[in-house]
N, CA, C and O atoms as a DFTB+ gen file, in Angstrom:
344 C
 N C O
     1  1      20.310      -1.550       4.827
     2  2      19.051      -0.977       4.415
     3  2      18.102      -0.983       5.610
     4  3      18.098      -1.927       6.400
     5  1      17.310       0.058       5.738
     6  2      16.301       0.127       6.792
     7  2      14.974      -0.383       6.235
     8  3      14.496       0.096       5.206
     9  1      14.396      -1.342       6.914
    10  2      13.141      -1.957       6.479
    11  2      12.080      -1.659       7.530
    12  3      12.300      -1.872       8.722
    13  1      10.937      -1.169       7.084
    14  2       9.804      -0.873       7.966
    15  2       8.670      -1.817       7.602
    16  3       8.135      -1.751       6.496
    17  1       8.298      -2.702       8.535
    18  2       7.224      -3.666       8.307
    19  2       5.999      -3.229       9.091
    20  3       6.063      -3.053      10.308
    21  1       4.889      -3.056       8.398
    22  2       3.618      -2.752       9.048
    23  2       2.852      -4.057       9.151
    24  3       2.454      -4.640       8.142
    25  1       2.647      -4.512      10.387
    26  2       1.944      -5.768      10.645
    27  2       0.551      -5.437      11.169
    28  3       0.407      -4.683      12.132
    29  1      -0.477      -6.004      10.531
    30  2      -1.856      -5.732      10.950
    31  2      -2.650      -7.030      10.941
    32  3      -3.259      -7.389       9.933
    33  1      -2.641      -7.719      12.054
    34  2      -3.433      -8.946      12.203
    35  2      -3.779      -9.095      13.678
    36  3      -2.919      -8.912      14.540
    37  1      -5.035      -9.425      13.973
    38  2      -5.445      -9.487      15.382
    39  2      -4.868     -10.673      16.158
    40  3      -4.840     -10.636      17.388
    41  1      -4.412     -11.711      15.480
    42  2      -3.912     -12.917      16.156
    43  2      -2.394     -13.008      16.002
    44  3      -1.883     -13.193      14.898
    45  1      -1.682     -12.875      17.117
    46  2      -0.218     -12.899      17.093
    47  2       0.339     -14.192      16.488
    48  3       1.344     -14.157      15.778
    49  1      -0.300     -15.320      16.762
    50  2       0.203     -16.611      16.291
    51  2      -0.364     -17.025      14.934
    52  3      -0.313     -18.202      14.575
    53  1      -0.898     -16.076      14.186
    54  2      -1.444     -16.371      12.862
    55  2      -0.323     -16.630      11.854
    56  3       0.857     -16.448      12.154
    57  1      -0.713     -17.054      10.666
    58  2       0.248     -17.234       9.579
    59  2       0.915     -15.901       9.256
    60  3       2.122     -15.854       9.020
    61  1       0.141     -14.818       9.242
    62  2       0.709     -13.493       9.001
    63  2       1.738     -13.130      10.068
    64  3       2.779     -12.549       9.760
    65  1       1.446     -13.472      11.317
    66  2       2.403     -13.223      12.387
    67  2       3.691     -13.995      12.165
    68  3       4.784     -13.466      12.364
    69  1       3.555     -15.259      11.750
    70  2       4.734     -16.080      11.466
    71  2       5.542     -15.500      10.310
    72  3       6.772     -15.497      10.351
    73  1       4.853     -15.009       9.277
    74  2       5.553     -14.387       8.146
    75  2       6.307     -13.132       8.580
    76  3       7.435     -12.896       8.148
    77  1       5.682     -12.341       9.426
    78  2       6.335     -11.118       9.911
    79  2       7.586     -11.461      10.704
    80  3       8.636     -10.851      10.502
    81  1       7.481     -12.437      11.611
    82  2       8.642     -12.845      12.410
    83  2       9.739     -13.439      11.534
    84  3      10.920     -13.167      11.752
    85  1       9.359     -14.251      10.539
    86  2      10.350     -14.847       9.637
    87  2      11.054     -13.766       8.823
    88  3      12.266     -13.825       8.618
    89  1      10.287     -12.781       8.361
    90  2      10.892     -11.678       7.603
    91  2      11.858     -10.894       8.484
    92  3      12.956     -10.543       8.053
    93  1      11.446     -10.621       9.718
    94  2      12.319      -9.890      10.643
    95  2      13.615     -10.656      10.882
    96  3      14.701     -10.080      10.833
    97  1      13.497     -11.960      11.140
    98  2      14.690     -12.779      11.399
    99  2      15.620     -12.818      10.188
   100  3      16.829     -12.630      10.320
   101  1      15.044     -13.065       9.002
   102  2      15.860     -13.184       7.786
   103  2      16.520     -11.858       7.422
   104  3      17.700     -11.817       7.074
   105  1      15.755     -10.783       7.505
   106  2      16.306      -9.475       7.146
   107  2      17.363      -9.014       8.149
   108  3      18.383      -8.444       7.762
   109  1      17.119      -9.261       9.430
   110  2      18.112      -8.905      10.451
   111  2      19.386      -9.715      10.274
   112  3      20.488      -9.183      10.405
   113  1      19.236     -11.008       9.974
   114  2      20.407     -11.872       9.767
   115  2      21.219     -11.423       8.550
   116  3      22.430     -11.639       8.487
   117  1      20.542     -10.798       7.588
   118  2      21.226     -10.300       6.388
   119  2      21.840      -8.916       6.618
   120  3      22.411      -8.328       5.700
   121  1      21.720      -8.398       7.842
   122  2      22.358      -7.139       8.184
   123  2      21.497      -5.899       8.033
   124  3      21.998      -4.780       8.145
   125  1      20.203      -6.082       7.779
   126  2      19.308      -4.938       7.625
   127  2      18.774      -4.489       8.988
   128  3      18.660      -5.290       9.916
   129  1      18.456      -3.225       9.091
   130  2      17.810      -2.686      10.278
   131  2      16.303      -2.817      10.056
   132  3      15.763      -2.265       9.098
   133  1      15.624      -3.551      10.946
   134  2      14.202      -3.843      10.768
   135  2      13.400      -3.212      11.898
   136  3      13.712      -3.395      13.075
   137  1      12.359      -2.465      11.526
   138  2      11.425      -1.877      12.481
   139  2      10.045      -2.435      12.146
   140  3       9.615      -2.405      10.993
   141  1       9.355      -2.946      13.171
   142  2       8.012      -3.483      12.966
   143  2       7.008      -2.606      13.691
   144  3       7.183      -2.275      14.864
   145  1       5.961      -2.236      12.984
   146  2       4.849      -1.504      13.570
   147  2       3.655      -2.456      13.592
   148  3       3.076      -2.751      12.547
   149  1       3.286      -2.936      14.778
   150  2       2.175      -3.865      14.937
   151  2       0.926      -3.055      15.287
   152  3       0.751      -2.631      16.429
   153  1       0.070      -2.847      14.300
   154  2      -1.070      -1.954      14.484
   155  2      -2.036      -2.437      15.555
   156  3      -2.561      -1.623      16.314
   157  1      -2.282      -3.733      15.636
   158  2      -3.207      -4.231      16.662
   159  2      -2.605      -4.088      18.051
   160  3      -3.320      -3.745      18.993
   161  1      -1.314      -4.340      18.202
   162  2      -0.661      -4.186      19.506
   163  2      -0.688      -2.727      19.956
   164  3      -0.711      -2.441      21.153
   165  1      -0.685      -1.805      18.989
   166  2      -0.725      -0.376      19.291
   167  2      -2.144       0.103      19.580
   168  3      -2.335       1.239      20.014
   169  1      -3.140      -0.749      19.344
   170  2      -4.521      -0.343      19.545
   171  2      -5.029       0.561      18.432
   172  3      -6.008       1.285      18.610
   173  1      -4.358       0.517      17.281
   174  2      -4.747       1.334      16.140
   175  2      -6.075       0.834      15.584
   176  3      -6.251      -0.364      15.362
   177  1      -7.007       1.754      15.359
   178  2      -8.296       1.381      14.794
   179  2      -8.111       1.144      13.301
   180  3      -7.895       2.091      12.544
   181  1      -8.194      -0.107      12.876
   182  2      -7.923      -0.443      11.479
   183  2      -9.022       0.002      10.533
   184  3      -8.833       0.001       9.317
   185  1     -10.167       0.381      11.080
   186  2     -11.200       1.006      10.258
   187  2     -10.931       2.502      10.363
   188  3     -11.421       3.176      11.269
   189  1     -10.157       2.997       9.436
   190  2      -9.637       4.349       9.550
   191  2     -10.691       5.410       9.289
   192  3     -11.507       5.305       8.373
   193  1     -10.641       6.427      10.121
   194  2     -11.443       7.621       9.924
   195  2     -10.714       8.772      10.600
   196  3      -9.566       8.612      11.013
   197  1     -11.345       9.905      10.719
   198  2     -10.688      11.087      11.275
   199  2     -10.203      10.884      12.706
   200  3      -9.280      11.576      13.137
   201  1     -10.799       9.953      13.457
   202  2     -10.359       9.730      14.842
   203  2      -8.904       9.288      14.918
   204  3      -8.239       9.543      15.922
   205  1      -8.392       8.632      13.878
   206  2      -7.003       8.175      13.894
   207  2      -6.007       9.308      13.672
   208  3      -4.815       9.135      13.922
   209  1      -6.472      10.453      13.211
   210  2      -5.551      11.512      12.818
   211  2      -5.961      12.888      13.364
   212  3      -5.763      13.897      12.688
   213  1      -6.518      12.938      14.553
   214  2      -6.979      14.220      15.098
   215  2      -5.833      15.062      15.639
   216  3      -5.876      16.290      15.552
   217  1      -4.822      14.429      16.191
   218  2      -3.675      15.176      16.715
   219  2      -2.407      14.388      16.443
   220  3      -2.447      13.186      16.178
   221  1      -1.306      15.069      16.511
   222  2       0.001      14.419      16.427
   223  2       0.702      14.708      17.744
   224  3       1.173      15.822      17.974
   225  1       0.768      13.715      18.597
   226  2       1.408      13.893      19.907
   227  2       2.916      14.016      19.768
   228  3       3.556      14.787      20.482
   229  1       3.477      13.245      18.839
   230  2       4.917      13.237      18.629
   231  2       5.168      13.523      17.150
   232  3       4.920      12.663      16.304
   233  1       5.646      14.695      16.839
   234  2       5.845      15.095      15.439
   235  2       6.805      14.177      14.703
   236  3       6.743      14.087      13.477
   237  1       7.705      13.481      15.426
   238  2       8.655      12.573      14.783
   239  2       8.054      11.205      14.492
   240  3       8.659      10.409      13.774
   241  1       6.873      10.918      15.037
   242  2       6.260       9.602      14.860
   243  2       6.038       9.283      13.383
   244  3       6.399       8.199      12.924
   245  1       5.456      10.203      12.646
   246  2       5.192       9.961      11.230
   247  2       6.439      10.172      10.379
   248  3       6.511       9.685       9.250
   249  1       7.407      10.884      10.905
   250  2       8.657      11.123      10.191
   251  2       9.400       9.822       9.939
   252  3      10.105       9.700       8.937
   253  1       9.258       8.858      10.821
   254  2       9.956       7.575      10.698
   255  2       9.687       6.918       9.353
   256  3      10.595       6.345       8.751
   257  1       8.467       6.994       8.881
   258  2       8.109       6.337       7.631
   259  2       8.876       6.907       6.445
   260  3       9.168       6.177       5.497
   261  1       9.201       8.172       6.476
   262  2       9.931       8.775       5.362
   263  2      11.415       8.427       5.389
   264  3      12.115       8.639       4.399
   265  1      11.901       7.900       6.500
   266  2      13.317       7.567       6.616
   267  2      13.629       6.128       6.222
   268  3      14.801       5.766       6.118
   269  1      12.633       5.316       6.004
   270  2      12.875       3.916       5.694
   271  2      13.192       3.751       4.216
   272  3      12.699       4.507       3.378
   273  1      14.020       2.760       3.901
   274  2      14.361       2.460       2.521
   275  2      13.330       1.545       1.874
   276  3      13.172       1.538       0.654
   277  1      12.630       0.772       2.702
   278  2      11.660      -0.183       2.173
   279  2      10.489      -0.288       3.140
   280  3      10.682      -0.301       4.356
   281  1       9.291      -0.361       2.609
   282  2       8.083      -0.532       3.410
   283  2       7.433      -1.844       3.015
   284  3       7.122      -2.059       1.844
   285  1       7.226      -2.729       3.992
   286  2       6.577      -4.019       3.758
   287  2       5.317      -4.063       4.607
   288  3       5.288      -3.518       5.710
   289  1       4.275      -4.711       4.096
   290  2       3.057      -4.868       4.881
   291  2       2.757      -6.339       5.075
   292  3       3.012      -7.163       4.196
   293  1       2.215      -6.655       6.233
   294  2       1.783      -8.010       6.547
   295  2       0.375      -7.895       7.093
   296  3       0.171      -7.375       8.190
   297  1      -0.601      -8.378       6.333
   298  2      -2.002      -8.233       6.715
   299  2      -2.789      -9.437       6.218
   300  3      -2.360     -10.119       5.288
   301  1      -3.928      -9.698       6.826
   302  2      -4.732     -10.835       6.379
   303  2      -5.333     -10.578       5.000
   304  3      -5.504      -9.431       4.588
   305  1      -5.645     -11.640       4.310
   306  2      -6.185     -11.555       2.949
   307  2      -7.500     -10.789       2.898
   308  3      -7.791     -10.132       1.899
   309  1      -8.296     -10.862       3.956
   310  2      -9.608     -10.238       3.914
   311  2      -9.543      -8.721       3.864
   312  3     -10.575      -8.072       3.697
   313  1      -8.367      -8.141       4.002
   314  2      -8.243      -6.687       3.905
   315  2      -7.684      -6.274       2.547
   316  3      -7.085      -5.205       2.425
   317  1      -7.872      -7.095       1.544
   318  2      -7.351      -6.817       0.221
   319  2      -7.814      -5.447      -0.274
   320  3      -8.983      -5.087      -0.137
   321  1      -6.887      -4.697      -0.846
   322  2      -7.225      -3.379      -1.344
   323  2      -7.978      -3.436      -2.675
   324  3      -8.527      -2.425      -3.113
   325  1      -8.010      -4.585      -3.313
   326  2      -8.635      -4.677      -4.623
   327  2     -10.152      -4.594      -4.556
   328  3     -10.800      -4.304      -5.562
   329  1     -10.720      -4.842      -3.400
   330  2     -12.159      -4.830      -3.257
   331  2     -12.808      -6.147      -3.649
   332  3     -14.009      -6.334      -3.458
   333  1     -12.009      -7.065      -4.199
   334  2     -12.555      -8.357      -4.598
   335  2     -12.724      -9.248      -3.370
   336  3     -11.911      -9.191      -2.447
   337  1     -13.745     -10.046      -3.356
   338  2     -13.951     -10.973      -2.251
   339  2     -13.236     -12.272      -2.555
   340  3     -13.200     -12.698      -3.709
   341  1     -12.664     -12.915      -1.541
   342  2     -11.917     -14.174      -1.762
   343  2     -12.825     -15.301      -2.194
   344  3     -12.360     -16.418      -2.419
């Protein structure tokens, strides 16, 4: 199975970073193909607006997401989509 992990945390040695690495190790050891997209390492602006999507330099870049069998996210709690404060 192909697994795509989106990691979004500014601190590489955070708990989220450790979870991402542990997931990669465990899934790879189980024979899965694992791809990690580290948004902070890529310089991706996590406060999304039109600047993130003005052009597509590589048409295959976004195609990768449609080829994965599973999408996992690793992000800090403060970015909860529920809108609730911790």
